[in-house]
Every structure is written in structure tokens, then in C-alpha cells.
MARNU-440240 format. One record per residue (C-alpha): x, y, z; residue number from 0. Coordinates in pm, 1 decimal. Layout:
MARNU-440240
ATOM          X          Y          Z   pos
ATOM          X          Y          Z   NUM
...
end
This chain:
MARNU-440240
ATOM          X          Y          Z   pos
ATOM    -1386.6     1998.8      579.4     0
ATOM    -1638.3     2274.3      651.5     1
ATOM    -2009.4     2324.8      613.7     2
ATOM    -2088.7     2664.9      461.1     3
ATOM    -2424.0     2788.0      322.1     4
ATOM    -2567.4     2432.9      336.7     5
ATOM    -2287.2     2279.8      141.3     6
ATOM    -1972.8     2096.2      249.0     7
ATOM    -1652.7     2230.1      111.4     8
ATOM    -1282.3     2127.2      113.3     9
ATOM    -1011.0     2389.5      106.1    10
ATOM    -1276.2     2638.1      -11.7    11
ATOM    -1425.3     2405.5     -282.1    12
ATOM    -1798.2     2336.7     -221.0    13
ATOM    -1989.3     2041.2     -334.6    14
ATOM    -2358.7     2080.3     -429.6    15
ATOM    -2650.4     2092.8     -185.2    16
ATOM    -2777.0     1763.3     -332.0    17
ATOM    -2437.5     1594.1     -281.6    18
ATOM    -2432.6     1730.8       71.8    19
ATOM    -2767.2     1581.8      149.6    20
ATOM    -2658.0     1254.3       -5.4    21
ATOM    -2346.6     1252.0      215.6    22
ATOM    -2543.1     1308.3      530.2    23
ATOM    -2774.8     1030.3      442.6    24
ATOM    -2473.7      804.2      373.5    25
ATOM    -2342.4      874.9      726.5    26
ATOM    -2691.8      824.1      879.3    27
ATOM    -2729.5      494.9      700.1    28
ATOM    -2395.2      362.7      835.1    29
ATOM    -2461.3      490.3     1184.6    30
ATOM    -2793.4      312.8     1187.2    31
ATOM    -2660.6       -5.3     1023.7    32
ATOM    -2390.3      -47.3     1279.8    33
ATOM    -2564.0       99.0     1585.7    34
ATOM    -2319.1      396.8     1624.1    35
ATOM    -2311.9      548.1     1974.8    36
ATOM    -2181.1      908.9     1964.0    37
ATOM    -2102.6      889.6     2339.4    38
ATOM    -1904.1      570.8     2320.8    39
ATOM    -1585.2      570.7     2530.6    40
ATOM    -1255.0      405.7     2433.9    41
ATOM    -1032.9      287.2     2718.8    42
ATOM     -702.5      249.3     2528.5    43
ATOM     -376.4       98.0     2649.4    44
ATOM      -52.5      -45.6     2501.3    45
ATOM       69.2     -401.1     2462.1    46
ATOM      359.1     -552.1     2273.1    47
ATOM      276.4     -632.2     1913.1    48
ATOM      321.9    -1010.8     1887.8    49
ATOM      470.5     -991.9     1541.3    50
ATOM      652.0     -661.5     1525.7    51
ATOM      800.9     -658.4     1870.2    52
ATOM     1119.2     -832.0     1786.7    53
ATOM     1157.8     -652.4     1453.3    54
ATOM     1079.6     -293.2     1552.6    55
ATOM     1009.3     -303.2     1924.6    56
ATOM      654.7     -222.3     1810.3    57
ATOM      375.2     -176.9     2054.1    58
ATOM       -0.4     -205.5     1981.1    59
ATOM     -262.7       45.1     2087.6    60
ATOM     -556.9     -177.4     2203.4    61
ATOM     -901.5     -133.4     2340.3    62
ATOM     -806.7     -307.4     2664.4    63
ATOM     -744.4     -134.2     2993.1    64
ATOM     -522.6     -413.4     3119.9    65
ATOM     -231.4     -294.8     2909.4    66
ATOM       27.4      -25.8     2985.4    67
ATOM      -64.8      345.3     2946.3    68
ATOM       39.9      510.9     2621.5    69
ATOM      350.4      724.4     2665.1    70
ATOM      331.7     1044.7     2466.5    71
ATOM      704.3     1129.4     2515.8    72
ATOM      916.1     1019.7     2219.2    73
ATOM      631.9      821.1     2070.1    74
ATOM      496.1      818.4     1714.8    75
ATOM      158.2      654.2     1634.5    76
ATOM      126.2      476.4     1303.9    77
ATOM     -239.7      414.7     1219.7    78
ATOM     -321.9      167.7      941.3    79
ATOM     -587.8      -56.3      792.1    80
ATOM     -589.2     -371.0      594.2    81
ATOM     -733.0     -289.0      248.8    82
ATOM     -510.8     -526.3       55.4    83
ATOM     -141.8     -526.0      171.6    84
ATOM      -41.4     -180.4       38.7    85
ATOM     -161.1       30.7      335.6    86
ATOM       -8.1     -211.7      583.0    87
ATOM      323.8     -185.1      386.1    88
ATOM      321.1      195.2      401.2    89
ATOM      260.5      179.2      770.3    90
ATOM      551.7      -48.4      819.7    91
ATOM      772.5      194.2      638.5    92
ATOM      663.3      464.5      881.0    93
ATOM      729.9      233.7     1177.5    94
ATOM     1074.9      146.0     1046.1    95
ATOM     1170.4      504.1      986.5    96
ATOM     1045.5      620.0     1321.0    97
ATOM     1239.5      342.7     1498.4    98
ATOM     1561.3      430.8     1299.3    99
ATOM     1513.1      788.2     1406.3   100
ATOM     1503.9      701.0     1773.8   101
ATOM     1128.6      705.8     1835.7   102
ATOM      899.4      445.0     2000.5   103
ATOM      648.3      337.0     1730.9   104
ATOM      292.2      253.9     1828.9   105
ATOM       67.4       56.3     1593.9   106
ATOM     -305.4      145.9     1566.5   107
ATOM     -487.3      -94.0     1322.9   108
ATOM     -845.7        6.4     1288.1   109
ATOM     -948.0     -351.4     1225.8   110
ATOM     -806.7     -460.5     1553.0   111
ATOM    -1019.2     -220.5     1761.8   112
ATOM    -1370.6     -368.2     1830.4   113
ATOM    -1653.1     -136.3     1746.7   114
ATOM    -1776.8       82.9     1468.9   115
ATOM    -1441.6       97.1     1295.9   116
ATOM    -1420.8     -281.1     1241.1   117
ATOM    -1790.4     -299.6     1140.2   118
ATOM    -1775.3      -29.4      881.2   119
ATOM    -1438.1     -115.2      738.0   120
ATOM    -1499.4     -484.1      698.2   121
ATOM    -1821.1     -396.3      524.9   122
ATOM    -1649.8     -162.3      273.3   123
ATOM    -1349.5     -402.7      226.0   124
ATOM    -1587.8     -689.7      141.2   125
ATOM    -1739.3     -486.9     -145.6   126
ATOM    -1403.4     -364.3     -264.2   127
ATOM    -1256.5     -712.1     -273.6   128
ATOM    -1556.0     -842.7     -461.0   129
ATOM    -1539.3     -594.7     -745.1   130
ATOM    -1160.7     -625.6     -766.7   131
ATOM    -1205.6    -1006.7     -826.4   132
ATOM    -1471.7     -938.3    -1088.0   133
ATOM    -1257.9     -690.8    -1261.7   134
ATOM     -989.3     -953.5    -1323.3   135
ATOM    -1223.4    -1228.3    -1425.6   136
ATOM    -1433.5    -1018.5    -1668.5   137
ATOM    -1233.2     -794.7    -1901.0   138
ATOM    -1532.8     -596.8    -2004.6   139
ATOM    -1608.5     -498.5    -1642.8   140
ATOM    -1237.7     -414.3    -1581.5   141
ATOM    -1212.7     -187.6    -1889.3   142
ATOM    -1544.4       -8.8    -1874.5   143
ATOM    -1633.8       -8.7    -1498.9   144
ATOM    -1352.4      -77.7    -1264.0   145
ATOM    -1098.6      149.1    -1442.6   146
ATOM    -1360.1      422.9    -1451.8   147
ATOM    -1419.7      394.1    -1073.5   148
ATOM    -1048.3      383.4     -982.4   149
ATOM     -949.3      673.9    -1206.1   150
ATOM    -1259.6      892.6    -1239.4   151
ATOM    -1245.5      885.9    -1614.9   152
ATOM    -1548.8      703.9    -1774.2   153
ATOM    -1448.0      466.3    -2050.7   154
ATOM    -1792.9      465.3    -2221.5   155
ATOM    -2015.1      764.0    -2306.4   156
ATOM    -2327.4      752.8    -2092.0   157
ATOM    -2177.4      517.6    -1840.2   158
ATOM    -2327.2      711.0    -1552.2   159
ATOM    -2679.6      657.3    -1681.9   160
ATOM    -2605.0      288.7    -1758.9   161
ATOM    -2510.4      217.0    -1396.1   162
ATOM    -2794.2      434.1    -1254.4   163
ATOM    -2554.1      653.1    -1057.1   164
ATOM    -2442.8      354.3     -853.7   165
ATOM    -2065.3      321.1     -920.0   166
ATOM    -1944.2      580.3    -1152.6   167
ATOM    -2110.1      893.9    -1004.7   168
ATOM    -1901.5      840.9     -691.0   169
ATOM    -1559.3      760.6     -833.7   170
ATOM    -1265.1      805.5     -601.2   171
ATOM    -1113.2     1093.5     -795.1   172
ATOM    -1396.5     1341.2     -723.8   173
ATOM    -1429.4     1579.5     -439.4   174
ATOM    -1776.2     1458.1     -347.1   175
ATOM    -1621.6     1121.3     -267.4   176
ATOM    -1376.0     1284.5      -30.8   177
ATOM    -1658.9     1443.7      158.9   178
ATOM    -1851.6     1120.4      164.5   179
ATOM    -1544.9      937.5      302.7   180
ATOM    -1476.9     1204.4      561.4   181
ATOM    -1836.9     1179.1      701.0   182
ATOM    -1807.9      806.7      720.9   183
ATOM    -1477.8      845.3      909.4   184
ATOM    -1633.3     1091.3     1150.4   185
ATOM    -1786.8      773.3     1304.2   186
ATOM    -1426.6      677.2     1413.9   187
ATOM    -1363.7     1011.1     1602.0   188
ATOM    -1430.5      877.4     1951.6   189
ATOM    -1147.2      628.9     1906.2   190
ATOM     -900.6      895.5     1802.6   191
ATOM    -1037.8     1137.5     2061.3   192
ATOM     -911.3      902.9     2322.9   193
ATOM     -549.5      964.8     2218.2   194
ATOM     -333.7     1268.2     2306.7   195
ATOM     -453.2     1535.8     2068.2   196
ATOM     -104.5     1665.4     1978.1   197
ATOM       79.3     1342.0     1957.9   198
ATOM      259.6     1271.5     1625.2   199
ATOM       60.2     1038.4     1413.0   200
ATOM      128.7      888.1     1064.6   201
ATOM     -160.1      738.7      874.9   202
ATOM     -145.5      505.0      572.9   203
ATOM     -510.7      528.2      461.8   204
ATOM     -741.2      825.3      427.8   205
ATOM     -998.4      675.8      670.4   206
ATOM     -718.3      671.9      938.9   207
ATOM     -634.1     1023.7      848.3   208
ATOM     -990.9     1150.3      840.3   209
ATOM    -1075.6      977.6     1167.3   210
ATOM     -778.5     1130.2     1338.5   211
ATOM     -861.7     1477.7     1217.4   212
ATOM    -1231.1     1434.3     1304.0   213
ATOM    -1124.4     1313.8     1653.4   214
ATOM     -930.4     1641.8     1716.0   215
ATOM     -578.7     1530.1     1654.7   216
ATOM     -368.0     1823.2     1535.3   217
ATOM      -42.8     1664.7     1430.0   218
ATOM     -153.8     1425.9     1159.6   219
ATOM       64.8     1323.8      854.8   220
ATOM      -99.1     1113.3      589.4   221
ATOM      156.9      892.6      402.4   222
ATOM      -28.0      905.7       68.0   223
ATOM      -51.4      602.0     -153.2   224
ATOM      -44.9      542.6     -535.4   225
ATOM       75.8      782.9     -798.2   226
ATOM     -264.2      891.9     -930.4   227
ATOM     -412.3     1188.6     -736.2   228
ATOM     -769.9     1122.9     -618.7   229
ATOM     -967.1     1359.4     -406.1   230
ATOM    -1059.8     1115.4     -140.6   231
ATOM     -693.6     1109.9      -23.1   232
ATOM     -716.5     1471.6       93.5   233
ATOM     -801.7     1552.7      449.4   234
ATOM     -821.8     1919.7      547.3   235
ATOM     -643.9     1961.3      874.4   236
ATOM     -368.4     1706.4      797.1   237
ATOM      -26.0     1726.2      634.6   238
ATOM        2.3     1505.7      311.4   239
ATOM      329.7     1322.5      225.0   240
ATOM      315.1     1274.7     -145.8   241
ATOM      549.4     1024.0     -311.0   242
ATOM      603.9     1184.4     -648.9   243
ATOM      632.1     1528.2     -811.9   244
ATOM      342.6     1455.8    -1058.9   245
ATOM      130.4     1334.7     -765.3   246
ATOM      216.8     1664.9     -584.1   247
ATOM      112.6     1871.8     -878.0   248
ATOM     -211.1     1680.4     -923.4   249
ATOM     -301.6     1729.3     -550.7   250
ATOM     -185.8     2090.4     -556.2   251
ATOM     -425.7     2199.7     -838.3   252
ATOM     -689.8     1929.9     -759.6   253
ATOM     -653.1     1804.1    -1104.1   254
ATOM     -975.4     1638.9    -1223.7   255
ATOM    -1129.5     1647.1     -875.4   256
ATOM    -1444.8     1821.8     -988.9   257
ATOM    -1709.5     1595.3    -1142.2   258
ATOM    -1812.3     1865.2    -1394.1   259
ATOM    -1451.1     1939.0    -1503.5   260
ATOM    -1435.4     2282.1    -1340.9   261
ATOM    -1109.0     2432.4    -1217.3   262
ATOM    -1091.1     2424.2     -833.8   263
ATOM     -914.5     2637.9     -584.0   264
ATOM     -570.2     2477.9     -520.9   265
ATOM     -477.8     2286.0     -206.7   266
ATOM     -265.1     2509.7       11.7   267
ATOM      108.8     2457.2      -12.4   268
ATOM      131.9     2414.2      364.6   269
ATOM      -89.4     2103.8      341.7   270
ATOM      121.1     1916.6       80.3   271
ATOM      479.2     1791.2       86.7   272
ATOM      673.4     1605.6     -176.3   273
ATOM      863.4     1351.7       38.7   274
ATOM      962.3     1066.5     -196.2   275
ATOM      876.0      699.2     -178.6   276
ATOM      764.8      544.7      150.2   277
ATOM     1014.4      271.9      201.8   278
ATOM     1152.2       80.7      510.3   279
ATOM     1478.5      203.4      666.5   280
ATOM     1637.2     -144.5      635.5   281
ATOM     1590.9     -138.9      258.0   282
ATOM     1705.6      215.0      192.6   283
ATOM     2002.2      193.6      418.5   284
ATOM     2134.6     -116.3      236.5   285
ATOM     2060.5      -22.3     -124.6   286
ATOM     2430.2       -7.3     -228.5   287
ATOM     2510.6     -336.6      -66.2   288
ATOM     2209.8     -518.0     -207.1   289
ATOM     2251.2     -389.0     -559.8   290
ATOM     2617.9     -480.9     -558.7   291
ATOM     2527.7     -834.0     -448.2   292
ATOM     2278.2     -858.6     -736.5   293
ATOM     2547.7     -769.1     -985.1   294
ATOM     2788.5    -1004.7     -827.5   295
ATOM     2551.0    -1295.3     -857.0   296
ATOM     2480.4    -1202.4    -1215.4   297
ATOM     2838.7    -1194.8    -1306.3   298
ATOM     2898.1    -1520.4    -1125.6   299
ATOM     2616.1    -1674.0    -1336.4   300
ATOM     2433.6    -1789.3    -1025.1   301
ATOM     2058.7    -1873.1    -1066.3   302
ATOM     1872.2    -1546.0    -1106.0   303
ATOM     1639.9    -1495.4     -816.3   304
ATOM     1279.1    -1405.2     -897.2   305
ATOM     1013.1    -1328.4     -634.9   306
ATOM      642.9    -1330.6     -721.5   307
ATOM      391.5    -1164.2     -493.5   308
ATOM       40.0    -1302.3     -498.3   309
ATOM     -260.2    -1117.9     -360.1   310
ATOM     -556.0    -1263.9     -167.5   311
ATOM     -829.5    -1215.1     -428.7   312
ATOM     -671.7    -1483.1     -646.8   313
ATOM     -781.2    -1254.8     -928.3   314
ATOM     -469.2    -1306.8    -1136.7   315
ATOM     -434.5    -1685.8    -1099.4   316
ATOM     -424.1    -1723.0    -1479.5   317
ATOM     -116.5    -1499.8    -1490.5   318
ATOM       58.7    -1678.7    -1192.7   319
ATOM       -4.5    -2015.1    -1345.9   320
ATOM      149.6    -1904.2    -1669.6   321
ATOM      454.3    -1756.4    -1485.7   322
ATOM      507.9    -2077.2    -1279.1   323
ATOM      459.8    -2313.1    -1579.9   324
ATOM      709.4    -2100.6    -1781.5   325
ATOM      969.2    -2090.3    -1514.6   326
ATOM      964.0    -2453.7    -1394.7   327
ATOM     1201.7    -2565.0    -1663.0   328
ATOM     1428.5    -2272.8    -1588.4   329
ATOM     1427.2    -2371.7    -1220.2   330
ATOM     1520.2    -2732.7    -1305.0   331
ATOM     1804.9    -2608.9    -1525.7   332
ATOM     1923.0    -2395.5    -1238.9   333
ATOM     1897.0    -2078.5    -1445.8   334
ATOM     1661.5    -1921.4    -1196.5   335
ATOM     1540.8    -1962.0     -840.6   336
ATOM     1168.2    -1890.0     -794.0   337
ATOM     1021.5    -1750.7     -474.6   338
ATOM      645.8    -1720.7     -435.9   339
ATOM      499.6    -1523.5     -149.9   340
ATOM      132.7    -1619.2      -91.1   341
ATOM       93.1    -1373.6      203.3   342
ATOM     -154.1    -1516.4      449.2   343
ATOM     -386.2    -1661.5      193.4   344
ATOM     -406.8    -2028.6      257.4   345
ATOM     -663.0    -2074.8      -30.3   346
ATOM     -399.4    -1971.0     -273.0   347
ATOM     -162.4    -2247.0     -134.7   348
ATOM     -442.8    -2500.9     -182.2   349
ATOM     -478.5    -2388.8     -542.1   350
ATOM      -98.7    -2384.1     -607.6   351
ATOM      -57.1    -2732.5     -472.8   352
ATOM     -305.3    -2866.6     -727.8   353
ATOM     -127.3    -2682.8    -1003.5   354
ATOM      208.5    -2819.6     -899.3   355
ATOM       87.3    -3175.1     -822.3   356
ATOM      332.7    -3324.6    -1074.0   357
ATOM      623.6    -3126.2     -926.0   358
ATOM      579.6    -3166.3     -548.0   359
ATOM      942.4    -3271.4     -510.7   360
ATOM     1061.6    -2930.5     -629.8   361
ATOM      872.1    -2724.7     -369.0   362
ATOM     1042.7    -2588.0      -52.8   363
ATOM      791.6    -2440.9      195.4   364
ATOM      850.9    -2175.5      448.6   365
ATOM      544.4    -2138.1      667.0   366
ATOM      674.4    -1964.0      977.6   367
ATOM      844.9    -1627.7     1022.3   368
ATOM     1143.7    -1787.9     1189.5   369
ATOM     1199.7    -2020.2      887.4   370
ATOM     1150.5    -1734.3      637.1   371
ATOM     1400.5    -1511.3      809.2   372
ATOM     1654.4    -1789.1      862.1   373
ATOM     1629.8    -1894.1      495.4   374
ATOM     1667.9    -1534.6      370.3   375
ATOM     1966.8    -1479.9      593.9   376
ATOM     2120.7    -1811.7      474.2   377
ATOM     2132.1    -1699.9      104.9   378
ATOM     2282.9    -1353.8      151.6   379
ATOM     2618.7    -1483.9       55.2   380
ATOM     2538.9    -1821.6      -79.3   381
ATOM     2375.4    -1925.3     -407.1   382
ATOM     2001.9    -2001.3     -406.8   383
ATOM     1821.8    -2261.0     -616.1   384
ATOM     1478.1    -2428.9     -632.4   385
ATOM     1119.1    -2331.6     -594.3   386
ATOM     1026.2    -2169.5     -263.7   387
ATOM      675.5    -2099.0     -128.5   388
ATOM      613.0    -1858.7      156.3   389
ATOM      282.6    -1855.5      363.7   390
ATOM      218.3    -1703.3      707.8   391
ATOM      -65.7    -1718.5      952.0   392
ATOM      -83.9    -1337.6     1019.8   393
ATOM      -99.5    -1022.9      810.1   394
ATOM      210.4     -862.8      970.3   395
ATOM      450.5    -1142.2      870.3   396
ATOM      274.9    -1204.0      545.0   397
ATOM      348.7     -845.5      436.5   398
ATOM      695.5     -806.1      601.7   399
ATOM      811.7    -1132.6      448.4   400
ATOM      825.8     -961.4      102.7   401
ATOM     1012.0     -667.3      248.9   402
ATOM     1262.8     -894.9      424.0   403
ATOM     1313.5    -1119.4      114.3   404
ATOM     1363.7     -815.1     -115.3   405
ATOM     1719.6     -759.6        1.8   406
ATOM     1828.3    -1113.1     -123.6   407
ATOM     1617.6    -1102.1     -446.8   408
ATOM     1738.6    -1003.6     -794.0   409
ATOM     1399.9     -922.8     -951.6   410
ATOM     1047.2     -895.3     -811.6   411
ATOM      738.5     -964.4    -1024.6   412
ATOM      442.3     -766.4     -900.9   413
ATOM      142.3     -566.3    -1005.1   414
ATOM      218.8     -183.2     -975.3   415
ATOM       56.5     -145.8     -635.7   416
ATOM      245.9        7.5     -339.4   417
ATOM      529.0     -231.7     -415.7   418
ATOM      594.0      -10.5     -727.1   419
ATOM      769.3      240.8     -494.5   420
ATOM     1029.4       -1.8     -354.1   421
ATOM     1406.0       -8.5     -446.4   422
ATOM     1432.2     -344.8     -618.7   423
ATOM     1445.1     -429.6     -984.0   424
ATOM     1083.3     -508.3    -1084.0   425
ATOM      881.9     -664.4    -1365.5   426
ATOM      536.4     -501.3    -1357.6   427
ATOM      267.6     -737.5    -1458.7   428
ATOM      -87.6     -618.3    -1541.0   429
ATOM     -247.1     -365.3    -1299.6   430
ATOM     -566.5     -419.4    -1097.1   431
ATOM     -749.0      -86.2    -1127.7   432
ATOM     -654.2      214.1    -1343.0   433
ATOM     -493.4      404.6    -1058.1   434
ATOM     -214.7      144.7    -1042.2   435
ATOM     -107.2      239.9    -1401.1   436
ATOM       58.9      551.0    -1267.7   437
ATOM      275.0      355.2    -1024.3   438
ATOM      399.9      159.8    -1323.4   439
ATOM      474.6      486.1    -1499.3   440
ATOM      663.6      619.6    -1200.9   441
ATOM      872.3      311.2    -1159.2   442
ATOM      960.1      285.3    -1527.4   443
ATOM     1059.4      652.8    -1556.5   444
ATOM     1290.5      656.2    -1253.5   445
ATOM     1446.3      337.6    -1386.7   446
ATOM     1392.2       82.0    -1118.6   447
ATOM     1128.7     -121.1    -1307.3   448
ATOM     1003.0     -233.3    -1641.0   449
ATOM      700.7      -72.2    -1806.0   450
ATOM      375.8     -248.2    -1721.3   451
ATOM      350.7     -574.9    -1909.7   452
ATOM      -21.1     -592.2    -1986.0   453
ATOM      -32.5     -937.6    -2127.3   454
ATOM      101.1    -1276.5    -2019.8   455
ATOM      332.2    -1302.7    -2323.5   456
ATOM      482.5     -958.8    -2241.9   457
ATOM      537.0    -1069.0    -1887.1   458
ATOM      711.1    -1389.9    -1982.6   459
ATOM      928.5    -1204.6    -2236.4   460
ATOM     1043.3     -979.8    -1955.6   461
ATOM     1131.5    -1279.8    -1738.2   462
ATOM     1336.1    -1431.9    -2023.8   463
ATOM     1528.7    -1110.8    -2082.5   464
ATOM     1601.8    -1071.7    -1717.9   465
ATOM     1720.2    -1425.7    -1698.4   466
ATOM     1938.3    -1455.2    -2013.7   467
ATOM     2075.6    -1101.7    -2044.0   468
ATOM     2262.3     -869.0    -1816.9   469
ATOM     2194.2     -516.0    -1952.9   470
ATOM     1853.3     -460.4    -1790.7   471
ATOM     1945.4     -572.6    -1440.7   472
ATOM     2264.1     -372.4    -1453.3   473
ATOM     2067.4      -60.8    -1564.3   474
ATOM     1801.6     -100.4    -1297.8   475
ATOM     2052.1     -153.6    -1023.6   476
ATOM     2243.5      159.3    -1123.8   477
ATOM     1931.4      363.8    -1126.2   478
ATOM     1831.3      234.0     -782.1   479
ATOM     2167.6      349.9     -638.3   480
ATOM     2135.9      682.5     -808.5   481
ATOM     1784.5      732.8     -692.3   482
ATOM     1890.1      683.0     -330.0   483
ATOM     2150.6      960.5     -369.4   484
ATOM     1889.3     1216.6     -461.3   485
ATOM     1640.3     1109.7     -182.6   486
ATOM     1383.5      933.7     -404.2   487
ATOM     1325.4      668.7     -136.2   488
ATOM     1328.5      891.8      164.9   489
ATOM      950.9      938.7      206.4   490
ATOM      912.2      747.9      532.9   491
ATOM     1194.6      950.4      699.4   492
ATOM     1044.2     1275.8      576.4   493
ATOM      701.9     1176.5      697.8   494
ATOM      833.4     1124.5     1046.9   495
ATOM     1009.5     1462.1     1015.3   496
ATOM      685.5     1625.8      932.6   497
ATOM      519.9     1470.7     1238.5   498
ATOM      795.9     1519.4     1489.3   499
ATOM     1009.9     1809.4     1370.2   500
ATOM     1322.4     1594.4     1407.5   501
ATOM     1540.5     1564.8     1098.9   502
ATOM     1672.8     1234.7      979.3   503
ATOM     2055.2     1215.9      943.3   504
ATOM     2190.4      948.2      717.9   505
ATOM     2503.8      782.6      854.4   506
end
């Protein structure tokens, strides 16, 4: 991003002088609100990640001089942030691929570093979570406000005026929002400036990417999320690893990024790369084995295994309640085995216990990583049955539990978030935000998922079909195997390649 003639511009596309002034005021407000010190020093060191050490040999970059020094040689930094689970999940894919390719992965979570990063991001995340919950509780807000914000396409004429330029004039799709986010992320530059400037770094959120570029890092690869191009994901000075061809085209031409509908100068080709889906090495490597196991269980008429992922906002509780009530009888008849991952959200477990008060004897709980891993391993070759609930006390295991369980599941029920890109047969329930619609379209078109089931009856219909019939599961598994053969799921490997120059060789 550059300042030219009093206006900020991105890849030669300027925003207005008024938007430039508003952006500077935004940065000034945050700096004042959180006591930003432009001369702050970061004494960084490395310690074992308490949760990812045994899985990936993962090490944390911490603001603590008592650890070991960061070793640049053969290292890859993966910088992430918790905004929901999706960005953590992408980062884990980067870590997994880096490890598989012989690199030492280092984990830099902006919310684990005390200072301006934690203050600003927690403030933003609180507001995002609030409106995400509202969107799912009030259909009018979801249809006419939240979808507009998350896609940049107003659903009602005059919506900008109605909301007094508060939400809809700064939707994520427009270039002015990219500039606004970059100026906010400049406040993180001292942290990234304390790292070796040319060390390979993968980022899983634009604030990580923008902070790294602002801090002078020159070898930054952004593992881009979703399948709906939005301007705020671009960072001039970084390489962008895009998961789909349609996403690549949208970013290349900056489709819809101007708030007045004007055609913009394209993003340079050397800044964009179509890499494929960002998926963990363990999942990609074992696709043929795991799909064959799904078909074997289906033909043996074992209970069909369904996994439900539940987010922290609790916004879709009505949907989850309907799914659980619908499947309880199927569990009792041993037609299905139901697995519910609550992540690290204890409040959802409290709610679920009340809903299942009459069926306590059916519930099998797995509340430690050791138990989760041991149980998943125990059903790789043996039939599974019953109702299983997973809950963890930390974000890392909460996210990775879904990844680990995927290999022994037949079908995953999820909103079309970042899980939309994973190689497991999926039923897509209703999205949260218009941008997620395009993840569902991507999954449905490459054949590893259903279309988005927008209502509860549609979701329950999909469950019944996947339980009673064999054609859909067979088709989805065949498509997943075919997708692997053409590199659809190789995004994490290719992101590491972009950062390090080392090519991944499949065994």
C-alpha cells in the first residue's frame, strides 16, 4: 500500500481523499484507545507449544526472553489468529505441510503476545462475534445487514443511508476496507519487525499478513480463506495463496472491490497463486485409505458415522437441537453413530446437557486430547456406535480434534466455513454470513459435499439420505479421491513451496 497525491492506493488503485482521512483517523483512534507506543521493543524467544509439540514438534514464538532463540535455518513461521476456528485451522494445515516437507514450524498467535495486538484484536473479535450471533437470531438482520456486510452487496436499496454509514459503507469486499485494515495492522509492525526480515512466514488472516509486511518482512505468503474474494484479504508486498480458480479470478481483476462499481487495475499475477485447498498433510496423504474405509463400512452396513461441528457463538442452537432430536432414534437403532465436537465452548456443553437430560445414559464424553485421540484410533478398524461428545480446554486441541476425527468419520455436518475445503463427505447446513455461500458452491461443484441446506428440513433430509442410501456417499468418496489426483487439496504444500522455494514430493 502506498500514499500518493494525498490518497492511499493498492496495486495502483487509489481510494478517495475522504476515505484516506477516515482511515488515518481510524488508526489514530485505535492507537490512542490502546496506548500504542511506536518505539515499543519485542524480546521474542521460542518455547515448545504445549499442545502441538507432540503432534507436529511445534514451537511457539513468545514475548519472553527466557526461551530459546529463534533459529532461522530450516524454519517456517506460521502466524495466525483466533477469529472463530477457521484461521486456526488454516494455520494448522500450514504447520502440518511444513513439518511433512522437513521444516521446523514456529507458531505465532497474535492473541498470545501481550500488547497492542491482543488489545486491538480482542476488541474487533468481540464486535464480530456479537453481530454474528445477532445474524442467526434475527433473520431480518441476517438477510439485510449481515449478508451485505460480508459480501459487499446491499440487499435493500438505500441501506447505506438507513445505517448512517456505520456498517455497510465499510463492507469487507471494498478496497477502502483493505486500506483501513492495513493501517490498523501497522500497529503490529514492531512485533513482526523483531523477526528475521527474510524468514519464510505463512499467515492465515489478513491482519497477520499486513502486520508482517508493515514490519518489513519480505517473504510473506498469505494462505487465503473462503471462496468469495474480498479486498481486505489483499496485502501489497505479499504472495497470496488462493484456494479456487474462481477466487483467483476475482482477486486478479479485483471484482467488485470498488464501492462505486468501477473497473480497477488488476492485481499483478506475481502476487497471486492458485494453490488449491489448504488441508493438513495427514488428511491428504490418507485420502484413498480413508475413503476406502468409508465404503467398506457402508457395504458392511455398520452404523453410519456423522460428525457435527458446533461453533462458539451458539447461534445455530435451534439447528443443532433439531439434528440431535432427529438422530437420537437412529442412534438407538444403531443406524448411525453421532459425534458432536463442541470445541472449547463449555457453555455449549451446559446447554446440550439440558437438551439431552432424558438421554444421559446415551452420552459418551471425551474431554481430554488423550481420550479423543485414543478413541478415534480405536475405531479405525472396529465399528462405532452411540452418541459421543467432545470438549477440550484449549483452542488448539478443540480445532485439531475435528481434523483428527475426520479420518474415521463417514459424513461431516458443518456450515460452509473453512471446513468446506476439507476432503471428507459433507452436508452443508445454513451459512453464517454471505461469504460462506461460496464455500458451499465450491464444495458442491467439486463433488465432496452437498449443496447448502438452507433450512432445517433440508438438512434432516440430507441426513436421512446419507443414512439409508449408498449412492451419495459413494459418489462423494469417488470425487474426493479424484480431486486428490489433480491436486485440489494441495494448497498447504504449495503455500510452503511459495515461502521456501522447496518443492513437495508426494511419496
